[in-house]
N, C-alpha and C positions, 0 to 999 in steps of 0.2 A: 099778079105774080106775088102770092102772098109767103111762101115758103116756110120759114121758120116760125113767122109769127103764128102759125096754127097750132105750133106745139102746146101751147097753153091750153088751148080749147080741147085738144086730143087728150092731154093727162087728166083733165076734168072729167072728160068723158068716160075714160078708162076706170077712173077713181068711182064715179057714179055707177058704172057698170058693175063693177066688183061688190060695191056696197049694196047693190041691189039683187047681188047672186046670179047674174046672168053671166059673168066672166070670172075666172078665178088667174090672177096674173102669174100664179107659181104652176099653173099647168104648162105642158110643151106647146110649141107649135105643132106637133103631130097630133095632139088633142082636138085642133081646131081646124087643121088643114091637112086630110088624109093623104092627099097626093104630093106632098112636100118631100123633096128628096132626102132619103134617109140620114145623111150626115146633119140634116137641119131638124129632124124630128125631134130631137131633144133638147133642143133649145128651149129655155122657160121664157114664156111671154113677156114677162118683165124685163128681159134683157133687150128687148126690142126699144123699150121707152128709157131704158138708161145707157143706150148704144154700146153694149158689150156683147152683142149676139153674134161679133164674127162675120155676119153677113156682108159681103162687099157693095160698096156702094156703087151704084148705076148711074147716079145724076150725069156722071161724067163720060158716060158712054153714049155713042151715035144712037143706038136704039132708043135710049130715053129721051134725047135731044128730038127726036123725030115724034115721038108721042108728045111732046110739049106743044109741037105746032100743029098737030091731028086734033082738031075737034071732036072726031068720032073716037078718039082712043078712050080705052075705060079702063077701071079697076082691075080687071080681068087681064087686059093686056100689060098692065104694069106687073102684076103679080108673076104671070108667065116669064116675062124678061129677068125677073129677079130669080125666080125658081131655074132656070135653065143657066 
């Protein structure tokens, strides 16, 4: 259970991807996720990184807890839970 210990690695990865031109942190979530609900489409990607996106936490919801114990759960499952 690494949880927040991965934040450093994720931040370095995003910085490198932006430097390489593979992502733009000021683009919106809608630019990267076309099926994301309308209210979330205009949120800049960087707001996910500084925790100011306004997207509700799901780690305290039963659906997320079930995913933690399910070894077959994928990133797509987590995305669906957040999207809904």
